C-alpha positions in Angstrom: -18.3 -4.0 2.9 -17.5 -5.4 6.3 -17.2 -4.1 9.9 -13.9 -3.8 11.7 -13.4 -4.6 15.4 -14.6 -1.2 16.3 -17.9 -1.7 14.4 -17.1 0.8 11.6 -18.0 -0.2 8.1 -15.0 -0.8 5.8 -14.9 -1.4 2.0 -13.1 -4.6 1.3 -10.9 -3.2 -1.4 -9.3 -0.8 1.0 -7.4 -3.8 2.5 -5.3 -3.8 -0.6 -2.2 -1.6 -0.5 -2.2 1.9 -2.1 -0.3 1.5 -5.4 0.0 5.2 -6.0 1.2 6.3 -2.5 4.2 8.7 -2.5 6.0 6.4 0.0 6.0 3.5 -2.6 7.2 5.7 -5.4 3.9 7.1 -6.8 4.2 10.4 -8.6 1.8 13.0 -10.0 3.3 13.5 -13.4 1.3 16.3 -15.0 -1.9 18.2 -14.5 -3.6 20.6 -16.9 -4.1 23.1 -14.0 -2.9 23.4 -10.4 -3.5 27.1 -9.8 -4.5 26.9 -6.1 -2.8 23.7 -4.9 -0.2 21.4 -6.4 -0.9 18.0 -7.8 1.8 16.4 -5.6 -0.5 16.7 -2.6 -2.7 14.0 -4.1 -0.4 11.2 -3.1 0.9 12.4 0.3 0.1 10.5 3.5 -3.0 11.2 5.6 -6.3 12.8 4.5 -4.9 16.4 4.4 -5.2 19.2 7.0 -7.1 22.5 7.1 -5.5 25.7 8.4 -8.1 28.4 8.6 -6.0 31.5 8.4 -3.3 30.3 5.9 -3.2 32.0 2.5 -0.9 32.2 -0.4 -0.5 34.9 -3.1 -3.0 32.9 -5.2 -5.6 32.5 -2.5 -6.6 30.1 0.3 -3.9 27.4 1.0 -5.4 23.9 0.6 -3.8 20.5 1.3 -4.8 18.8 -1.9 -4.8 19.4 -5.7 -7.0 22.3 -6.6 -7.6 24.0 -10.0 -8.9 27.4 -10.8 -12.6 28.1 -11.5 -13.2 27.0 -15.1 -14.7 29.6 -17.4 -14.6 27.6 -20.6 -15.9 24.2 -21.8 -14.0 21.0 -20.7 -12.7 19.5 -17.5 -9.5 19.3 -15.5 -7.3 16.2 -15.1 -4.1 14.9 -13.5 -2.0 11.9 -14.6 -0.4 9.7 -11.9 2.3 7.2 -12.3 1.8 4.2 -9.9 4.7 3.5 -7.7 3.7 -0.2 -7.8 2.1 -1.2 -11.2 -0.7 -3.6 -10.8 -4.4 -4.4 -10.9 -6.6 -1.7 -9.5 -9.4 -3.1 -7.2 -10.8 0.3 -6.1 -10.1 4.0 -5.6 -10.7 6.5 -2.9 -11.2 10.0 -4.2 -11.0 12.0 -1.0 -12.4 15.5 -0.9 -11.6 16.1 2.7 -11.9 19.8 3.6 -13.1 20.6 0.1 -16.7 21.7 0.7 -17.7 24.6 -1.6 -14.9 23.8 -4.1 -15.0 20.1 -4.7 -15.6 18.7 -8.2 -19.2 17.6 -9.0 -18.1 14.5 -10.8 -14.9 12.4 -11.5 -13.9 9.6 -13.8 -10.7 7.5 -14.1 -8.7 6.1 -17.0 -5.7 3.8 -17.2 -2.8 2.9 -19.4 0.2 0.5 -19.3 3.4 1.8 -20.7 7.0 0.8 -20.2 9.5 2.9 -18.3 8.9 6.6 -17.4 7.6 8.3 -20.6 7.6 12.0 -21.0 4.5 13.9 -20.0 3.7 14.7 -23.7 3.7 11.0 -24.5 1.3 10.3 -21.7 -1.2 12.9 -22.6 -1.4 11.5 -26.2 -1.5 7.8 -25.0 -4.5 5.6 -25.7 -6.3 5.7 -22.3 -8.8 3.0 -21.3 -11.8 4.0 -19.2 -11.8 2.4 -15.7 -14.5 4.3 -14.0 -17.3 6.3 -15.7 -18.2 9.8 -14.7 -19.6 9.5 -11.2 -20.9 12.0 -8.7 -18.7 13.1 -5.7 -19.5 14.3 -2.3 -17.6 17.1 -0.6 -15.6 16.6 2.5 -15.8 12.8 2.1 -14.0 9.7 1.1 -15.6 8.7 -2.3 -15.0 5.0 -2.6 -15.4 3.3 -6.0 -14.9 -0.3 -7.0 -13.0 -0.9 -10.2 -13.9 -4.0 -12.3 -10.8 -4.6 -14.4 -8.1 -7.4 -14.3 -5.6 -5.5 -16.5 -2.3 -4.3 -15.2 -1.8 -0.5 -15.2 1.2 1.7 -14.8 -0.5 5.1 -15.0 -3.9 6.5 -14.2 -5.6 9.7 -15.3 -8.0 11.3 -12.8 -10.6 13.5 -14.5 -12.6 16.0 -12.5 -15.7 17.8 -13.8 -15.6 20.6 -14.3 -13.0 21.8 -11.8 -12.2 22.0 -8.1 -10.2 20.3 -5.5 -9.4 16.8 -4.4 -7.4 16.2 -1.2 -6.0 12.7 -1.8 -6.2 9.9 -4.4 -5.8 6.4 -3.1 -5.4 3.5 -5.6 -5.9 0.2 -3.9 -4.9 -2.9 -5.7 -2.8 -5.9 -6.3 0.9 -5.5 -7.2 1.7 -7.2 -10.5 5.5 -7.1 -11.0 7.4 -8.2 -14.0 8.1 -11.7 -12.9 11.0 -12.1 -15.4 12.8 -9.4 -13.4 12.7 -11.5 -10.3 14.6 -14.3 -12.0 17.2 -12.3 -13.8 20.8 -12.7 -12.7 20.1 -15.8 -10.5 20.5 -13.8 -7.3 18.1 -14.2 -4.3 15.2 -11.7 -4.2 12.9 -10.5 -1.5 9.9 -12.8 -2.0 7.9 -10.9 0.6 8.5 -7.4 -0.7 5.4 -5.4 -1.7 7.1 -4.1 -4.8 7.8 -7.7 -5.9 4.2 -8.8 -5.4 4.2 -9.9 -1.8 0.9 -9.4 0.1 0.1 -9.3 3.8 -3.0 -11.5 3.9 -3.8 -11.6 7.6 -2.7 -10.5 11.1 -4.3 -10.7 14.5 -3.6 -7.1 15.4 -2.4 -3.9 13.8 -3.6 -1.3 16.3 -0.7 1.2 16.1 0.8 0.4 12.7 -0.9 -0.8 9.5 0.0 -4.4 8.5 1.2 -3.5 5.0 4.0 -1.4 6.5 5.9 -4.6 7.2 6.8 -5.1 3.6 7.1 -1.6 2.2 10.2 -0.6 0.2 13.2 0.8 2.1 13.7 1.1 5.8 11.1 2.8 8.0 11.7 6.6 8.5 10.1 6.5 11.9 8.1 4.3 14.3 4.8 5.1 12.5 6.0 3.3 9.3 6.1 -0.2 10.9 3.7 -2.8 12.0 2.8 -2.5 15.7 0.3 -4.3 17.9 -1.3 -3.1 21.1 -0.1 -4.1 24.5 -1.2 -7.7 25.1 -3.1 -8.2 28.3 -4.0 -11.8 27.8 -1.8 -14.9 27.3 -0.6 -15.6 23.7 1.3 -13.8 21.0 0.8 -11.7 17.9 1.3 -12.8 14.3 1.2 -11.7 10.7 1.1 -13.7 7.5 2.6 -12.8 4.2 1.8 -14.4 0.9 5.0 -14.6 -1.1 5.0 -13.2 -4.7 5.7 -16.7 -6.0 6.4 -20.1 -4.3 10.1 -20.1 -3.4 12.9 -21.4 -1.2 14.2 -19.2 1.6 17.9 -18.5 2.1 18.0 -15.4 4.3 15.6 -13.5 6.5 15.8 -10.0 8.0 13.7 -8.8 10.9 14.1 -5.1 11.4 13.0 -3.3 14.6 14.1 0.1 13.5 12.8 2.9 15.8 11.2 0.4 18.2 13.0 0.9 21.4 10.6 0.6 24.4 8.1 -1.4 22.4 10.0 -4.0 20.3 9.0 -7.7 20.8 11.0 -9.7 23.2 11.3 -12.6 20.7 10.1 -13.7 17.3 9.8 -16.9 15.3 9.1 -17.6 11.6 7.1 -20.4 10.0 6.2 -21.3 6.4 3.6 -23.3 4.5 2.8 -24.3 1.0 -0.9 -23.8 0.0 -2.4 -24.8 -3.3 -5.8 -23.3 -2.6 -6.6 -19.8 -1.3 -7.5 -19.5 2.4 -10.2 -17.0 3.4 -9.9 -17.0 7.1 -6.3 -17.7 8.4 -7.2 -17.0 12.0 -9.6 -19.9 12.1 -8.0 -22.3 9.6 -7.2 -25.6 11.3 -5.7 -27.7 8.5 -2.7 -25.5 7.6 0.6 -27.3 8.2 3.2 -24.7 9.3 6.9 -25.6 9.2 9.3 -23.8 11.5 12.0 -21.8 9.7 13.3 -19.8 12.6 12.9 -21.0 16.2 11.9 -18.5 18.9 14.7 -16.0 19.0 15.6 -13.0 21.1 15.3 -9.6 19.5 17.1 -6.3 20.1 15.7 -2.7 20.1 16.2 -0.6 16.9 18.2 -3.3 15.2 18.4 -5.2 11.9 18.5 -8.9 12.6 19.8 -11.2 9.9 19.2 -15.0 9.9 20.7 -17.5 7.4 22.4 -20.4 9.1 19.8 -20.3 11.8 17.0 -21.3 9.3 15.8 -24.8 9.9 13.9 -25.2 6.7 14.2 -23.9 3.1 10.8 -24.7 1.6 9.5 -24.1 -1.0 6.8 -22.0 0.7 3.9 -19.9 -0.6 3.3 -18.1 2.8 5.3 -17.2 5.8 4.0 -16.3 9.3 6.0 -14.0 11.6 5.2 -14.6 15.3 6.1 -11.9 17.9 6.2 -12.6 21.6 4.2 -11.3 23.2 3.5 -8.1 21.3 5.2 -4.9 19.9 6.5 -3.4 16.7 8.5 -4.7 13.7 9.3 -2.2 11.0 10.3 -4.6 8.1 10.4 -8.3 7.3 12.6 -9.4 4.3 12.4 -13.0 3.0 15.3 -13.4 0.5 15.1 -16.5 -1.6 14.6 -17.9 -5.1 11.4 -18.7 -7.0 10.8 -22.4 -7.0 
């Protein structure tokens, strides 16, 4: 664990993106029971809300997945298809607002399968234990480290014996099928989260999480981008993306969608080739950055495309987007070819 700038303790694995989130294509495929609240709630944004006087024909409305009270032996379960297959570093089993009705224990299993198999095929698959049966607390984020280097496409959340879970977050490292990136010989987005790009550092992400910068698709609203606080001191803000594989850059897109009174005045882009991992980019002094895009004016709520303006091609392992002096960028696309 480590403390953030506000002094709150954070678990390191939560810095990895959520591989199961609804917004990256995660899907609750099947559950053995969802009497009180549907399984789809597990992967939705936020931690869930509580509305005191809201009821359905089946009972209290709850923002999560909730099963009926079990009156027979066994336990309840839900199978989730990861939107971004990869290596799971840790999970957050959030029981927010579930106090007298949360499961006493939970466990987790994983499987790697091709495509989108039918629910019956998934229930009969050979599941591998990822997390043993561990005790949960109600109304809490239950954070568990996962010690496995295997790639997974689906997870099965088991709850014992029954009850409700508000959200399931599956933090990990995207592991795409690299052969897919080289098929057809066309340029690919080397920075995209779904292709294995990773935001490894930024100096500020006060209003918008850093991983938003490389999410699939265009942002639906201002809250789905990367946005820094208003800068009151000299300097500029920056964010660094590790490309999915070393590659040459042919075209760059900087999208300020939905940022109108708070888009950066200018941006620039740099690249580097690193053969060894860097732990602290903010204080690293021996990284040689090469300018790809000189400081360039930006427009509000606009997709900016740069190709002929690029001053270097690489290959690069990382790119750094600098914004002057601050503001919000919804997406960064770095189209190129694996080196």
